[in-house]
LUMGU-602048 format. One line per 4 residues: number of its first residue (from 1); their letters; for each residue y negated, x, z negated of N, C-alpha, C. Coordinates in pm, whole numbers, plus 50000, padded with zeros to 5 digits. Layout:
NUM	A	Y,X,Z,Y,X,Z,Y,X,Z; ...
END
This chain:
1	MRVG	42560,28348,07730,42695,28371,07680,42786,28257,07720; 42916,28283,07726,43015,28179,07747,43053,28121,07612; 43083,27993,07608,43123,27927,07485,43249,27846,07512; 43318,27811,07404,43435,27726,07414,43414,27597,07339
5	VIGT	43484,27493,07379,43484,27364,07311,43629,27324,07290; 43663,27288,07168,43797,27240,07137,43788,27090,07112; 43853,27012,07196,43849,26867,07185,43814,26802,07317; 43859,26678,07335,43831,26607,07460,43788,26462,07431
9	GFVA	43735,26439,07312,43691,26306,07275,43542,26286,07300; 43487,26183,07235,43347,26145,07257,43251,26256,07217; 43273,26315,07099,43183,26421,07053,43193,26543,07144; 43316,26578,07185,43333,26691,07276,43256,26668,07406
13	KLRV	43257,26545,07454,43181,26512,07575,43033,26541,07556; 42976,26496,07444,42834,26520,07419,42804,26669,07403; 42895,26742,07340,42877,26886,07324,42876,26956,07461; 42974,26925,07544,42983,26991,07675,42860,26959,07759
17	QALL	42818,26835,07759,42700,26798,07837,42577,26875,07790; 42560,26888,07659,42445,26961,07606,42455,27110,07638; 42574,27166,07629,42591,27309,07656,42568,27341,07803; 42616,27256,07893,42596,27280,08036,42449,27272,08075
21	ADSR	42371,27197,07997,42228,27184,08027,42145,27294,07963; 42207,27383,07886,42135,27488,07814,42135,27617,07896; 42017,27667,07925,42005,27786,08010,42061,27912,07944; 42081,27909,07814,42135,28025,07743,42287,28031,07749
25	VAGV	42349,27929,07806,42495,27920,07815,42538,27948,07958; 42629,28047,07973,42673,28087,08106,42795,28011,08155; 42867,27947,08064,42986,27872,08104,43051,27810,07983; 43127,27702,08005,43190,27628,07896,43338,27611,07928
29	AVAG	43424,27668,07843,43569,27651,07856,43616,27545,07757; 43701,27455,07802,43742,27339,07721,43892,27343,07697; 43931,27334,07569,44072,27327,07531,44100,27190,07473; 44208,27127,07521,44249,26997,07471,44391,27001,07418
33	RSRD	44449,26884,07396,44587,26877,07349,44684,26935,07453; 44644,26930,07581,44725,26985,07689,44631,27030,07800; 44682,27112,07889,44602,27156,08004,44565,27037,08092; 44657,26943,08110,44629,26826,08192,44517,26743,08132
37	RAAE	44521,26725,07998,44414,26646,07933,44281,26717,07947; 44279,26848,07931,44154,26923,07946,44103,26916,08089; 44194,26923,08187,44153,26916,08327,44095,26779,08361; 44157,26674,08310,44105,26539,08332,43966,26523,08270
41	FCAA	43950,26576,08150,43821,26570,08081,43715,26646,08161; 43744,26767,08204,43646,26849,08274,43610,26791,08411; 43706,26723,08474,43676,26660,08603,43570,26552,08587; 43569,26487,08471,43472,26379,08447,43343,26428,08384
45	VGGE	43352,26531,08301,43236,26572,08221,43178,26705,08266; 43264,26798,08305,43221,26933,08338,43293,27034,08252; 43269,27162,08279,43337,27267,08207,43463,27312,08277; 43530,27411,08217,43648,27471,08277,43767,27451,08184
49	PVDG	43875,27386,08229,43991,27366,08142,44067,27495,08118; 44121,27510,07996,44204,27626,07962,44332,27578,07895; 44425,27671,07880,44556,27637,07823,44555,27650,07671; 44487,27560,07603,44489,27559,07458,44382,27648,07396
53	WRSL	44360,27626,07265,44249,27695,07199,44272,27845,07188; 44396,27892,07189,44421,28036,07183,44369,28108,07306; 44357,28035,07417,44299,28094,07537,44153,28129,07517; 44086,28058,07428,43946,28089,07400,43935,28224,07329
57	LADP	44031,28254,07242,44031,28382,07174,44071,28496,07268; 44147,28463,07372,44191,28565,07467,44080,28605,07564; 43973,28527,07568,43861,28554,07659,43751,28626,07582; 43730,28756,07603,43629,28830,07526,43486,28787,07555
61	EIKA	43464,28715,07666,43329,28670,07699,43286,28549,07617; 43382,28480,07556,43350,28362,07475,43311,28407,07336; 43184,28388,07303,43130,28436,07176,43124,28328,07069; 43124,28203,07109,43111,28092,07013,43202,27978,07056
65	VFVA	43253,27907,06956,43342,27793,06983,43292,27672,06905; 43281,27559,06975,43245,27431,06915,43373,27352,06890; 43397,27316,06765,43520,27247,06727,43492,27097,06715; 43556,27018,06801,43539,26873,06799,43676,26806,06806
69	SVNG	43771,26863,06732,43906,26808,06728,43925,26728,06600; 44047,26685,06572,44073,26599,06457,44048,26675,06327; 44025,26600,06219,43996,26663,06089,44116,26739,06033; 44234,26681,06042,44354,26745,05989,44384,26876,06060
73	GRGA	44406,26981,05985,44433,27112,06044,44311,27188,06088; 44192,27132,06070,44071,27197,06118,44044,27328,06045; 44071,27330,05915,44043,27450,05838,44121,27570,05891; 44250,27552,05920,44333,27661,05972,44284,27705,06109
77	LIRS	44242,27610,06190,44190,27642,06323,44063,27726,06313; 43971,27686,06227,43846,27759,06212,43872,27898,06155; 43966,27911,06065,44001,28044,06013,44045,28137,06126; 44128,28087,06216,44173,28169,06328,44056,28211,06416
81	LLEG	43962,28121,06439,43846,28152,06522,43757,28257,06456; 43735,28243,06325,43652,28340,06254,43720,28476,06249; 43851,28477,06228,43924,28604,06228,43922,28668,06366; 43901,28588,06470,43883,28640,06605,43739,28674,06635
85	DRHV	43654,28676,06533,43513,28715,06543,43433,28626,06637; 43463,28496,06633,43383,28398,06707,43288,28326,06611; 43168,28298,06659,43082,28205,06589,43145,28067,06600; 43128,27985,06497,43193,27853,06496,43091,27745,06462
89	VTEY	43089,27642,06543,43012,27520,06517,43113,27406,06511; 43111,27330,06403,43214,27229,06383,43156,27098,06335; 43229,26992,06361,43195,26863,06302,43236,26865,06155; 43175,26776,06075,43220,26764,05936,43350,26684,05931
93	PLAL	43433,26706,05829,43422,26807,05725,43472,26942,05775; 43423,27049,05712,43466,27183,05747,43617,27197,05731; 43672,27137,05629,43817,27128,05605,43839,27008,05515; 43962,26960,05507,43989,26848,05417,43991,26891,05271
97	DPIE	44021,27017,05246,44028,27072,05111,43904,27156,05084; 43825,27124,04982,43703,27202,04957,43730,27348,04921; 43844,27378,04860,43876,27518,04830,43897,27595,04960; 43967,27533,05054,43985,27596,05185,43850,27613,05255
101	AAGL	43763,27512,05246,43632,27519,05309,43549,27633,05250; 43553,27650,05118,43479,27758,05054,43528,27894,05105; 43658,27907,05124,43713,28031,05176,43665,28061,05317; 43645,27958,05398,43595,27977,05534,43450,28024,05534
105	IDLA	43371,27971,05442,43232,28016,05432,43227,28163,05392; 43311,28204,05299,43318,28345,05259,43363,28432,05375; 43461,28384,05451,43512,28461,05564,43405,28480,05671; 43331,28374,05701,43224,28384,05801,43119,28486,05758
109	AARG	43085,28486,05630,42987,28582,05580,43040,28725,05590; 43168,28742,05556,43227,28876,05561,43236,28928,05704; 43258,28839,05799,43270,28878,05941,43135,28884,06011; 43030,28835,05945,42899,28832,06008,42891,28732,06121
113	RLLH	42963,28622,06109,42964,28519,06212,42890,28395,06163; 42827,28324,06254,42764,28197,06220,42872,28091,06198; 42858,28014,06091,42942,27897,06068,42848,27780,06040; 42845,27686,06132,42756,27571,06122,42837,27443,06120
117	VEHI	42810,27358,06020,42875,27227,06009,42772,27121,06048; 42802,27046,06151,42709,26943,06201,42689,26832,06099; 42562,26795,06078,42528,26678,05997,42409,26608,06063; 42436,26546,06178,42325,26488,06253,42262,26368,06183
121	ELLG	42328,26314,06078,42264,26206,06004,42131,26250,05945; 42117,26380,05918,41991,26433,05863,41882,26439,05969; 41920,26439,06096,41823,26448,06205,41776,26311,06253; 41848,26206,06218,41819,26072,06269,41693,26012,06212
125	GVHR	41644,25910,06284,41519,25845,06246,41522,25781,06109; 41635,25720,06071,41643,25655,05940,41626,25757,05829; 41697,25869,05838,41689,25968,05731,41552,26035,05727; 41496,26060,05843,41363,26121,05847,41258,26027,05786
129	SLKA	41272,25898,05814,41181,25800,05755,41201,25792,05604; 41328,25793,05561,41357,25788,05419,41292,25906,05345; 41308,26026,05398,41253,26143,05332,41100,26142,05335; 41043,26087,05440,40897,26083,05451,40836,25983,05353
133	NIKR	40913,25881,05313,40858,25774,05231,40912,25767,05089; 41009,25850,05055,41078,25833,04927,40986,25856,04807; 40882,25937,04822,40791,25959,04709,40715,25831,04671; 40708,25738,04765,40641,25611,04736,40717,25530,04632
137	LGSV	40846,25561,04613,40927,25485,04518,40897,25521,04373; 40833,25634,04351,40817,25681,04214,40947,25740,04165; 40993,25696,04049,41121,25743,03995,41233,25659,04056; 41320,25724,04135,41429,25652,04202,41537,25618,04100
141	AYGR	41573,25491,04094,41673,25445,03999,41805,25410,04066; 41801,25363,04192,41921,25307,04253,41919,25328,04403; 42037,25360,04459,42055,25368,04602,42184,25301,04644; 42189,25256,04767,42310,25192,04819,42318,25219,04968
145	YCTI	42437,25260,05012,42461,25285,05154,42589,25214,05193; 42578,25119,05285,42691,25036,05325,42710,25048,05476; 42830,25085,05517,42864,25084,05660,42997,25012,05676; 42994,24901,05749,43113,24821,05776,43128,24811,05928
149	APRS	43244,24854,05978,43267,24858,06122,43394,24782,06156; 43383,24654,06195,43504,24577,06231,43563,24624,06363; 43695,24632,06368,43768,24662,06491,43895,24577,06490; 43908,24491,06590,44026,24405,06596,44072,24393,06742
153	PAPE	44191,24443,06771,44283,24509,06678,44236,24650,06645; 44275,24698,06529,44242,24835,06491,44316,24931,06584; 44249,25035,06632,44314,25126,06726,44411,25221,06655; 44514,25261,06726,44605,25363,06674,44548,25499,06715
157	KWTY	44439,25535,06646,44369,25661,06672,44370,25745,06546; 44338,25874,06562,44343,25965,06448,44244,25926,06339; 44138,25854,06374,44041,25811,06273,44097,25702,06182; 44215,25650,06215,44285,25552,06131,44416,25609,06076
161	APDL	44430,25740,06080,44550,25807,06030,44512,25892,05909; 44562,25861,05790,44520,25934,05670,44539,26085,05678; 44650,26131,05737,44675,26275,05744,44578,26346,05838; 44528,26275,05936,44440,26336,06036,44293,26316,06004
165	FGFP	44258,26202,05945,44119,26173,05912,44082,26221,05773; 44177,26214,05679,44150,26249,05541,44111,26127,05459; 44088,26148,05330,44037,26042,05245,43911,25985,05310; 43891,25852,05306,43782,25793,05384,43646,25858,05367
169	LVGA	43606,25893,05245,43474,25952,05224,43472,26102,05250; 43590,26162,05272,43595,26299,05322,43576,26297,05473; 43653,26212,05542,43639,26199,05686,43502,26148,05727; 43448,26056,05649,43314,26000,05676,43213,26063,05581
173	LSRL	43208,26195,05580,43130,26270,05480,42982,26238,05483; 42930,26200,05599,42786,26174,05609,42741,26060,05519; 42832,25969,05485,42794,25858,05397,42751,25909,05260; 42811,26016,05214,42770,26077,05088,42659,26179,05108
177	HRLV	42663,26252,05219,42568,26361,05238,42425,26311,05246; 42407,26195,05307,42272,26139,05316,42214,26116,05177; 42296,26065,05085,42248,26038,04949,42225,26167,04871; 42319,26261,04883,42305,26388,04812,42179,26462,04858
181	DVLG	42149,26452,04986,42033,26523,05040,41902,26476,04978; 41893,26348,04943,41767,26298,04888,41769,26284,04736; 41887,26270,04675,41894,26247,04531,41941,26368,04452; 41995,26470,04520,42028,26593,04451,42168,26596,04393
185	PVAS	42191,26684,04294,42325,26706,04240,42384,26580,04176; 42516,26568,04188,42590,26454,04135,42653,26492,04001; 42637,26406,03901,42695,26431,03770,42838,26379,03762; 42863,26261,03819,42998,26204,03815,43015,26105,03929
189	VAAT	43141,26080,03963,43172,25986,04070,43296,25906,04031; 43293,25778,04061,43408,25690,04042,43432,25615,04173; 43556,25611,04218,43583,25554,04349,43714,25476,04349; 43724,25388,04446,43849,25315,04467,43867,25296,04617
193	VRYG	43992,25286,04661,44020,25267,04803,44133,25167,04818; 44125,25087,04924,44230,24989,04952,44259,24989,05101; 44386,25013,05133,44432,25003,05271,44509,24873,05285; 44512,24822,05405,44588,24700,05417,44592,24648,05559
197	PEPV	44656,24530,05572,44724,24458,05464,44863,24512,05431; 44920,24593,05521,45053,24647,05495,45040,24786,05436; 45145,24841,05375,45138,24977,05322,45103,25078,05431; 45040,25187,05391,44998,25289,05486,45119,25353,05551
201	ADYY	45119,25359,05684,45221,25432,05758,45147,25545,05832; 45177,25565,05960,45106,25666,06036,44960,25625,06057; 44938,25495,06075,44804,25442,06096,44785,25322,06004; 44664,25302,05959,44633,25179,05886,44547,25090,05975
205	RTVW	44545,24962,05941,44465,24868,06019,44332,24838,05954; 44324,24857,05822,44203,24825,05748,44187,24923,05633; 44064,24961,05605,44038,25039,05485,43905,24993,05424; 43908,24980,05292,43787,24958,05212,43778,25074,05113
209	CAAQ	43664,25139,05108,43645,25249,05014,43507,25235,04951; 43504,25230,04819,43379,25215,04745,43368,25324,04641; 43247,25375,04621,43224,25480,04522,43091,25456,04454; 43087,25489,04325,42962,25487,04250,42932,25630,04204
213	LRFG	42812,25675,04233,42770,25810,04199,42660,25806,04094; 42673,25890,03993,42566,25908,03896,42509,26048,03918; 42379,26054,03942,42314,26180,03976,42255,26245,03851; 42234,26375,03860,42175,26447,03750,42036,26398,03715
217	SGAI	41968,26340,03812,41835,26285,03789,41837,26158,03706; 41955,26097,03691,41967,25968,03623,41985,25853,03719; 41957,25875,03848,41975,25769,03947,42124,25739,03966; 42153,25615,04004,42289,25578,04042,42287,25528,04186
221	AEVL	42399,25544,04254,42407,25499,04393,42548,25449,04421; 42556,25354,04511,42684,25298,04552,42703,25321,04702; 42826,25352,04739,42862,25372,04878,42978,25277,04911; 42966,25204,05019,43074,25119,05067,43102,25155,05212
225	YAKG	43227,25191,05240,43269,25228,05375,43393,25147,05408; 43385,25067,05513,43497,24983,05553,43506,24978,05704; 43629,24971,05753,43647,24961,05898,43784,24899,05927; 43796,24845,06048,43923,24790,06091,43922,24639,06099
229	EGVG	44040,24581,06079,44057,24437,06094,44021,24364,05964; 43959,24249,05978,43934,24162,05864,43830,24213,05766; 43736,24295,05811,43633,24344,05719,43504,24263,05729; 43505,24159,05812,43387,24075,05821,43286,24129,05921
233	PAER	43164,24077,05920,43064,24120,06017,43020,24265,05994; 42979,24329,06103,42932,24468,06096,42805,24476,06013; 42791,24586,05941,42671,24608,05861,42645,24757,05850; 42520,24796,05862,42476,24933,05835,42343,24922,05761
237	RLEM	42349,24941,05630,42232,24916,05546,42217,25030,05444; 42097,25081,05435,42063,25184,05338,41942,25137,05259; 41951,25145,05127,41836,25107,05045,41819,25202,04929; 41693,25221,04892,41657,25300,04775,41553,25221,04696
241	RGDR	41571,25215,04562,41481,25139,04478,41431,25227,04364; 41301,25217,04338,41239,25292,04229,41146,25205,04149; 41070,25265,04058,40982,25184,03974,40852,25143,04044; 40836,25187,04171,40716,25147,04245,40747,25068,04371
245	GALI	40873,25038,04397,40906,24961,04516,41043,24994,04570; 41068,24956,04696,41199,24974,04757,41184,25010,04904; 41278,25088,04953,41291,25119,05095,41421,25059,05143; 41414,24978,05248,41531,24908,05301,41543,24940,05449
249	YDGD	41662,24982,05490,41689,25008,05631,41812,24927,05673; 41790,24830,05760,41898,24752,05819,41916,24802,05962; 42027,24872,05986,42041,24937,06116,41930,25039,06132; 41854,25029,06239,41743,25121,06264,41608,25057,06234
253	AGRW	41606,24947,06162,41481,24880,06124,41451,24909,05978; 41336,24967,05952,41300,25003,05816,41182,24924,05763; 41178,24904,05631,41063,24837,05569,41044,24889,05427; 40919,24889,05387,40879,24924,05252,40841,24795,05180
257	IGPE	40894,24776,05059,40861,24659,04979,40791,24708,04853; 40666,24669,04836,40588,24713,04722,40625,24638,04595; 40571,24682,04481,40606,24619,04353,40562,24473,04345; 40465,24434,04425,40420,24294,04424,40489,24211,04531
261	GTEE	40586,24270,04597,40660,24197,04700,40601,24208,04839; 40493,24283,04854,40435,24302,04987,40527,24388,05072; 40534,24357,05201,40623,24430,05290,40546,24501,05400; 40600,24614,05441,40540,24694,05548,40652,24747,05636
265	ALPV	40645,24718,05765,40745,24771,05858,40726,24921,05873; 40835,24994,05882,40830,25139,05894,40880,25181,06032; 40807,25267,06100,40857,25316,06230,40979,25405,06210; 41081,25381,06291,41205,25458,06281,41243,25504,06422
269	EGRR	41260,25634,06438,41301,25688,06567,41448,25654,06594; 41486,25655,06720,41622,25622,06758,41721,25733,06726; 41849,25707,06756,41955,25802,06724,42009,25874,06847; 41962,25841,06964,42014,25901,07087,41975,26049,07094
273	GLFA	42067,26128,07146,42037,26268,07173,42050,26363,07056; 42102,26316,06943,42107,26402,06824,42209,26514,06838; 42321,26490,06906,42417,26598,06926,42357,26707,07014; 42275,26668,07110,42208,26769,07194,42112,26852,07110
277	VDTA	42041,26788,07017,41951,26860,06928,42029,26958,06841; 42139,26911,06784,42222,26997,06699,42279,27113,06780; 42326,27086,06901,42383,27190,06985,42280,27297,07019; 42161,27254,07057,42054,27350,07090,42016,27433,06968
281	AAIA	42014,27370,06851,41980,27443,06729,42086,27547,06697; 42213,27515,06719,42320,27610,06693,42313,27729,06788; 42287,27703,06915,42274,27813,07011,42155,27901,06975; 42044,27839,06933,41926,27917,06894,41956,28003,06771
285	AIVE	42038,27951,06681,42075,28030,06563,42159,28150,06601; 42250,28133,06698,42337,28242,06741,42260,28345,06822; 42182,28299,06919,42117,28388,07014,41989,28449,06958; 41910,28367,06887,41777,28409,06843,41764,28425,06693
289	GKPL	41870,28389,06619,41864,28403,06474,41777,28299,06405; 41750,28187,06471,41664,28085,06412,41740,28009,06302; 41670,27969,06197,41738,27897,06087,41780,27757,06131; 41888,27709,06070,41939,27576,06098,41890,27477,05993
293	YVSP	41905,27349,06021,41853,27243,05936,41943,27213,05817; 42063,27267,05816,42157,27244,05706,42245,27367,05695; 42284,27400,05573,42370,27517,05551,42514,27472,05527; 42612,27558,05554,42751,27521,05524,42774,27501,05375
297	QESL	42695,27568,05291,42708,27549,05146,42668,27407,05105; 42566,27352,05172,42525,27215,05143,42635,27117,05183; 42696,27140,05298,42806,27055,05342,42924,27067,05247; 42951,27189,05202,43060,27212,05107,43037,27136,04978
301	YTLQ	42914,27135,04929,42888,27064,04803,42922,26915,04818; 42878,26854,04928,42910,26713,04949,43060,26693,04965; 43129,26788,05028,43274,26780,05038,43338,26782,04900; 43285,26860,04808,43336,26863,04671,43315,26727,04602
305	VADA	43202,26663,04630,43177,26529,04577,43278,26430,04636; 43301,26439,04766,43396,26349,04832,43537,26370,04779; 43574,26495,04753,43707,26521,04699,43719,26468,04556; 43609,26473,04480,43610,26412,04347,43631,26261,04358
309	ARRS	43572,26199,04460,43595,26056,04484,43742,26030,04514; 43804,26118,04592,43948,26104,04620,44029,26111,04492; 43999,26207,04407,44074,26222,04283,44050,26103,04190; 43929,26048,04193,43900,25931,04112,43981,25811,04159
313	AETG	43990,25793,04292,44067,25682,04347,44216,25695,04313; 44264,25817,04308,44406,25839,04278,44437,25818,04130; 44344,25854,04043,44370,25850,03898,44314,25726,03830; 44220,25657,03896,44155,25544,03833,44053,25583,03728
317	RAIA	44009,25708,03728,43913,25757,03631,43792,25817,03700; 43677,25811,03634,43559,25878,03684,43579,26028,03674; 43526,26103,03770,43539,26247,03774,43402,26309,03752; 43391,26395,03653,43266,26466,03626,43259,26591,03711
321	LE	43139,26621,03762,43117,26741,03841,43026,26836,03762; 43049,26966,03782,42962,27063,03718,42826,27058,03786
END
């Protein structure tokens, strides 16, 4: 089958490369912000440039569309694709508004179309190691996930624009999804966010976003997401602690710490090639009906948690979830 890709950024590049290498794909049409941008992208990466995403709907041979454009406006775009009876594979979040996202899931079901939201953090070596070893912790009491990404100067890109990226933990949904996947339903969330050093305009230079989650199991977890100028050294650390020990992941290096302080290094697979894995899985789901590793309902639930964090940051109050 022929497929379409919307976007000309880094993720779109990985999608197109994976699709062109898939024998089940007969061709890849690419829509960008302009025909010239799409042509420049295709000259470097491959695929066929088209005149905007509506051209993908005008081509009856295109059965599926991969959405790798900015977060803002994504929900309306996906609605148009589903109403055009296309299967849709998209990056997270499905939409910035969870109510809009829920409507898209209902629409896909009513149309009989596949709707897949990418969550490659679940496929990575760190998460696979965490899930393989978490029972060693016994009763999990505490989790923490910290990602700090310094950029100086901060780029004037859509990932630094509130209207295009969304609330930080909505745009960076995987920071919450990883925790929800292993700890289960969330009872309440309290969050705060700080942009700076100047007031938010079209782009910000720095963002700090912190959230505390209380899970139905009784476990608590903290999430810290920061990027831009003046955030200090880079850090990517995930830890889980229980009554029998702790699991610590610094970058891609994992270790188990027993109750007596003994340590054991944990093998962790790399992160390369995960978009290709996700792309192949999506094509297999469309062509062969094979099940996917994550459902859009699971992504929607985490989006509801992220939106509760947004409301908490705006009101200064903890938000309870059903």
